[in-house]
N, C-alpha and C positions, 0 to 999 in steps of 0.2 A: 180893697179894704183898706179900712183906717192904719195909719202907720203913724205913734205917738212918736215924739222924741223921748219919752220917758215911759217905763215900765210902770207899776205900782212901788211904791216904797215899803219899812216895815222898821221902827226904831224900838232896837235890842237894847235892853238893860244885862251885860252879862256878868256876874258877880264872883269875885275872886278871894281867895282868901287872903289877907294882909295889905298893904299900900299898894302893889303892883301888881298887874295880870304877868303868869307867864312867860316862858322868853319864847313859847312856840305861838301864842295867842297871833302876832302880826306876822308870823308862816303861813297859818293857818286860815286866814285873814288874804292873803297873797294868793293861798291857792286856790279861793273862791276866783279870786278875780281871774285869775289865770286860764281856771275851765270853763269861763264864761257865766258862773252860776248867778251872779251876783257882778253890781256895780256899787263899789262905796264910794256912796256922798259924803259922809260925814264922820269921823273918828275920835271920839272926847275920853279921856278918863278920868274919874273921881275916885276922890281917896276921904274916908271916913274916920274922924282920929278917931281916940281912945273919947275924947273931950267932945264928939260930936260934931266937930267942926267939919263942912264941907268944904275939899280942895278941888278944883275945875282942871283939869292941863291937858291944854291941845296938844294933839298929836306931834306938831314940829317943834313942841319942850321935852318931850321923851325920848327922841330915837335920833339919832344920825340922820341929815333931809334921805339920804341914798339909802336907808333902810326900810323909808316909810313908805308905806303903800299911796299912789296915788287919788288921790282926793277931787271928785267931781265939782263937789259942790262943800267945800268945807266951809263952818258955818251955819247948813241947813237945820241943826238944830241949835232951838233958840235956848238961851238962857230960862224959861219957865218947861220946855222940853224936857231940859238935863238935870232941872231942881225934882221936877215929877217922877222922869224917872231913876232917879238915884235917893227917893223917897224909903223904897228898903233896903239899900246899903248899910249894912249892919257898922259899928264903933267898931275902925279897929280892920277894916276889909274895904275892898276895891270893887272897881267898876268900871267893866269897856262901855261905853252909849256911844252903840254904830246904826248910821243910818244908811242904809245896802235899798237900791232897786233892782227887784225882782227881775233877771234880765230873760227868766225861765218863762215869765207872765207876759212879756211886751207884745207879745201875739195875739196872744187869747185879748188878752185886753183888748184892743184893736176888733178881734172877733167879735168879742161881748158890745162892745159898741154897736156893732154891723147892727148886731140881730138885736140891738134893743134892751139889752141882757145888764144886765150889775149884780157884783160878790154884795149881798145882805147880810151876809154875817158871814164870821171867819172865827175857827177857835183852832189854838194850838194845843196840840201835847209836847212837852220836852222827853227828848229823845229817853235819857233813864227811865221813864214810865212806861214810852212804848216797851222798849228791852227787858222790862223787868215784868210788866205784863204779857207781853208774848215770851218769855220765857217759863213762865208760870202755865201759859193757857195755850199748850201744843197746839197752835192752829194752820 
């Protein structure tokens, strides 16, 4: 079976009210890494001022180094990626731009490759929408 060095990756923009994410965000990311669910490849924070000016902060600029999650490929998100993902950040708010490797999908990706298959479409549904729907429609 084919074994890839990395599994599939995803880019996320996770929005927050105010100019910084809440204190539990880095802990939640660390928990995902410790559980072996994801590998954090890159993580930056962006803030949009009330004057609509975007500021980008590298993770190392925002936390004490021993409190920061280890990054495998810091800098993987290009300036263009960050600008595109930050387009939805409203003035007076911020976002974490995170690139993660989906460790749970790494072996699956190898099996797909060997079978001549490929993911041809993907659609995500945010957890709040899933939970709201399921709470209204007892399935």
